C-alpha positions as CSV (number, residue, x, y, z in Angstrom):
1,X,170.6,201.1,36.5
2,X,167.7,200.8,38.9
3,X,166.0,203.9,37.3
4,X,166.3,202.4,33.8
5,X,164.7,199.2,35.0
6,X,161.7,201.1,36.5
7,X,161.1,203.0,33.3
8,X,161.2,199.7,31.3
9,X,158.6,198.3,33.6
10,X,156.3,201.3,33.2
11,X,156.5,201.0,29.4
12,X,155.6,197.3,29.7
13,X,152.5,198.0,31.8
14,X,151.3,200.9,29.6
15,X,151.3,199.0,26.3
16,X,148.5,196.5,27.2
17,X,146.3,199.3,28.5
18,X,146.9,201.2,25.3
19,X,146.0,198.2,23.1
20,X,142.9,197.6,25.1
21,X,141.8,201.3,24.7
22,X,142.4,201.2,21.0
23,X,140.4,197.9,20.7
24,X,137.5,199.5,22.6
25,X,137.5,202.6,20.3
26,X,137.5,200.4,17.2
27,X,134.7,198.2,18.6
28,X,132.6,201.3,19.3
29,X,133.2,202.6,15.9
30,X,132.1,199.3,14.3
31,X,129.0,199.2,16.4
32,X,128.1,202.8,15.6
33,X,128.6,202.2,11.9
34,X,126.5,199.1,12.0
35,X,123.7,200.9,13.9
36,X,123.8,203.8,11.5
37,X,123.7,201.5,8.5
38,X,120.8,199.6,10.1
39,X,118.8,202.8,10.7
40,X,119.5,203.9,7.1
41,X,118.4,200.6,5.7
42,X,115.3,200.6,8.0
43,X,114.3,204.0,6.8
44,X,114.2,202.9,3.1
45,X,110.8,201.5,2.3
46,X,107.9,201.7,-0.2
47,X,104.3,202.0,0.9
48,X,101.2,201.5,-1.2
49,X,97.5,201.0,-0.6
50,X,95.5,198.5,-2.6
51,X,91.7,198.2,-3.0
52,X,89.1,195.8,-4.2
53,X,85.3,195.8,-4.6
54,X,82.6,193.5,-5.7
55,X,78.9,193.8,-6.5
56,X,76.6,191.2,-5.0
57,X,72.9,190.5,-4.1
58,X,71.4,189.8,-0.7
59,X,70.0,186.3,-0.2
60,X,67.9,186.9,2.9
61,X,65.2,189.5,3.6
62,X,63.8,190.5,7.0
63,X,60.5,192.4,7.4
64,X,59.1,193.6,10.7
65,X,55.7,195.0,11.6
66,X,53.6,195.6,14.6
67,X,49.9,196.1,15.4
68,X,48.0,197.6,18.3
69,X,44.7,197.4,20.1
70,X,43.3,199.9,22.6
71,X,40.3,199.7,25.0
72,X,39.2,200.9,28.4
73,X,38.8,197.2,29.3
74,X,41.9,194.9,29.4
75,X,39.8,191.9,28.3
76,X,38.3,193.8,25.3
77,X,41.8,195.0,24.3
78,X,43.1,191.4,24.5
79,X,40.2,190.1,22.4
80,X,40.9,192.7,19.8
81,X,44.7,192.0,19.6
82,X,43.9,188.3,19.1
83,X,41.5,189.1,16.3
84,X,44.2,191.2,14.5
85,X,46.9,188.5,15.1
86,X,44.7,185.9,13.5
87,X,44.2,188.1,10.5
88,X,47.9,188.9,10.2
89,X,48.8,185.2,10.4
90,X,46.2,184.3,7.9
91,X,47.5,187.0,5.5
92,X,51.1,185.7,5.7
93,X,50.0,182.1,5.1
94,X,47.8,183.1,2.2
95,X,50.8,184.8,0.6
96,X,52.7,181.5,0.8
97,X,54.9,182.0,3.8
98,X,55.8,178.9,5.8
99,X,55.4,178.6,9.6
100,X,59.2,178.8,10.2
101,X,59.5,182.0,8.1
102,X,57.6,184.2,10.5
103,X,57.4,184.8,14.3
104,X,54.7,186.5,16.3
105,X,56.0,188.0,19.6
106,X,54.4,188.0,23.0
107,X,51.8,190.7,23.6
108,X,53.1,193.8,25.3
109,X,50.6,195.5,27.6
110,X,50.7,199.1,28.8
111,X,48.3,201.2,30.8
112,X,47.2,204.6,29.9
113,X,46.6,206.7,33.0
114,X,45.4,210.2,33.8
115,X,46.9,212.1,36.7
116,X,44.7,214.6,38.7
117,X,45.9,217.6,40.6
118,X,44.3,220.1,43.0
119,X,44.0,223.9,42.3
120,X,47.5,224.4,43.6
121,X,49.1,221.9,41.3
122,X,49.6,219.2,44.0
123,X,49.2,215.6,42.8
124,X,46.0,213.9,44.0
125,X,45.6,210.6,42.3
126,X,45.8,208.7,39.1
127,X,43.2,206.7,37.2
128,X,43.7,204.0,34.6
129,X,41.7,205.1,31.5
130,X,42.6,202.3,29.1
131,X,44.9,199.5,28.0
132,X,47.1,199.5,24.9
133,X,48.3,196.1,23.6
134,X,51.0,195.7,21.0
135,X,52.2,192.6,19.2
136,X,55.2,192.4,16.7
137,X,55.6,190.1,13.7
138,X,58.9,189.3,12.1
139,X,59.3,187.6,8.7
140,X,62.7,186.2,7.6
141,X,63.1,184.3,4.3
142,X,65.3,183.7,1.4
143,X,62.3,184.3,-0.9
144,X,63.0,188.0,-1.3
145,X,60.4,188.7,-4.0
146,X,57.7,187.1,-1.9
147,X,58.5,189.1,1.2
148,X,58.8,192.3,-0.7
149,X,55.3,191.7,-2.0
150,X,54.1,190.9,1.6
151,X,55.5,194.2,2.9
152,X,54.0,196.3,0.1
153,X,50.5,194.7,0.0
154,X,49.4,195.4,3.6
155,X,46.4,197.5,2.5
156,X,44.3,194.3,2.8
157,X,45.0,194.2,6.5
158,X,44.3,197.9,6.9
159,X,40.9,197.3,5.2
160,X,40.1,194.7,7.9
161,X,40.9,197.3,10.7
162,X,44.3,195.9,11.6
163,X,46.3,198.7,13.1
164,X,49.5,197.6,11.4
165,X,52.7,199.6,11.3
166,X,55.2,198.3,8.7
167,X,59.0,198.8,8.7
168,X,61.1,198.9,5.6
169,X,62.5,195.5,4.6
170,X,66.1,194.7,5.5
171,X,68.5,192.8,3.3
172,X,71.4,190.5,4.4
173,X,73.9,188.2,2.8
174,X,74.7,184.8,4.4
175,X,78.0,184.5,2.4
176,X,79.5,187.7,3.6
177,X,82.5,186.0,5.2
178,X,83.6,184.4,1.9
179,X,83.1,187.8,0.1
180,X,85.3,189.5,2.7
181,X,88.1,186.9,2.4
182,X,88.1,187.1,-1.4
183,X,88.3,190.9,-1.2
184,X,91.3,190.8,1.2
185,X,93.1,188.6,-1.2
186,X,92.4,190.8,-4.2
187,X,93.2,194.1,-2.3
188,X,96.5,192.6,-1.1
189,X,97.5,191.6,-4.7
190,X,96.6,195.1,-5.8
191,X,98.8,196.7,-3.2
192,X,101.7,194.4,-4.0
193,X,101.4,195.1,-7.7
194,X,101.7,198.8,-6.9
195,X,104.7,198.2,-4.8
196,X,106.4,196.3,-7.6
197,X,105.7,199.1,-10.1
198,X,107.1,201.7,-7.7
199,X,110.2,199.8,-7.0
200,X,110.9,199.0,-10.7
201,X,110.4,202.6,-11.8
202,X,112.7,203.9,-9.0
203,X,115.4,201.4,-9.8
204,X,115.1,199.5,-6.5
205,X,114.3,195.9,-5.6
206,X,111.6,194.9,-3.1
207,X,112.8,193.5,0.2
208,X,110.8,191.9,3.0
209,X,107.3,192.9,4.2
210,X,107.6,195.4,7.1
211,X,104.0,196.2,7.9
212,X,100.5,195.4,6.6
213,X,97.3,197.2,7.6
214,X,93.7,196.0,6.8
215,X,91.1,198.7,6.3
216,X,87.5,198.6,7.3
217,X,84.8,196.9,5.2
218,X,82.3,199.1,3.5
219,X,79.0,197.4,2.4
220,X,76.9,200.0,0.6
221,X,74.0,200.1,-1.8
222,X,75.0,199.4,-5.3
223,X,75.9,202.6,-7.3
224,X,75.8,204.7,-4.1
225,X,79.4,205.7,-4.4
226,X,81.5,206.5,-1.3
227,X,79.0,208.9,0.3
228,X,77.9,206.2,2.8
229,X,81.5,205.2,3.8
230,X,82.2,205.7,7.5
231,X,85.4,205.6,9.6
232,X,84.5,202.4,11.4
233,X,82.9,200.7,8.4
234,X,79.4,200.7,7.0
235,X,76.8,197.9,6.6
236,X,73.9,198.7,4.3
237,X,70.7,196.8,5.0
238,X,68.3,198.9,3.0
239,X,69.2,197.7,-0.5
240,X,68.9,194.3,-2.2
241,X,71.8,195.0,-4.5
242,X,75.0,195.9,-2.7
243,X,78.7,196.7,-3.2
244,X,81.5,195.5,-0.8
245,X,84.9,197.1,-0.7
246,X,88.1,196.9,1.3
247,X,91.6,198.5,1.4
248,X,94.9,196.9,2.3
249,X,98.1,199.0,3.0
250,X,101.5,197.3,2.6
251,X,105.0,198.5,3.5
252,X,108.0,196.8,2.1
253,X,111.7,197.4,2.5
254,X,113.8,198.2,-0.5
255,X,117.3,197.1,-1.5
């Protein structure tokens, strides 16, 4: 009788543990199934890259030049650089440029020296042989046609013995931020349109956005193609007529 009672107690204590074990196994199975389903759903996605471009014209031009004077006397060199500066400023004003459209830099002075050595190549001393003075001029204006003419017609200054070196004009756009925002909008719409087509043709429906990536802006000369594109973006300053482009990559889940 005592033995039967002990067996009965053992059965009673084993049953709760068994139920708990079964419950744990079922819970693990549910979690595993849910995780696998999540991973499966997460792996299903559609990716497309959209693009947009626009042609536009620069609205600001920048032109730079410099002129030099040289003499064995610093005072004579300075008088000469002042003479040339007056001629350059007169030339710009005669062309119709306003005072706030050009800037004359401070004069840069450098010495030209000659080193002397003995018969064994040992340095002896150095003598100043002359002084070279340089002054820069920068023109910045929205009157692009006028500044282009100024940069081309510098022969008048050369005829007056102005030692002028002229750089190529640079072209910029003050409304570039608005152009960029508009391109992002259009490129995003283009990418989403491709996503919708891919989903429709594959018999799926588009879910939520998983990832979006903005490409780099490329500002190139008009009709130059993609030869000037660079990995970190390109900004053309050599052409008045430009093309801006951007890409946007989207990844959407599918149902």
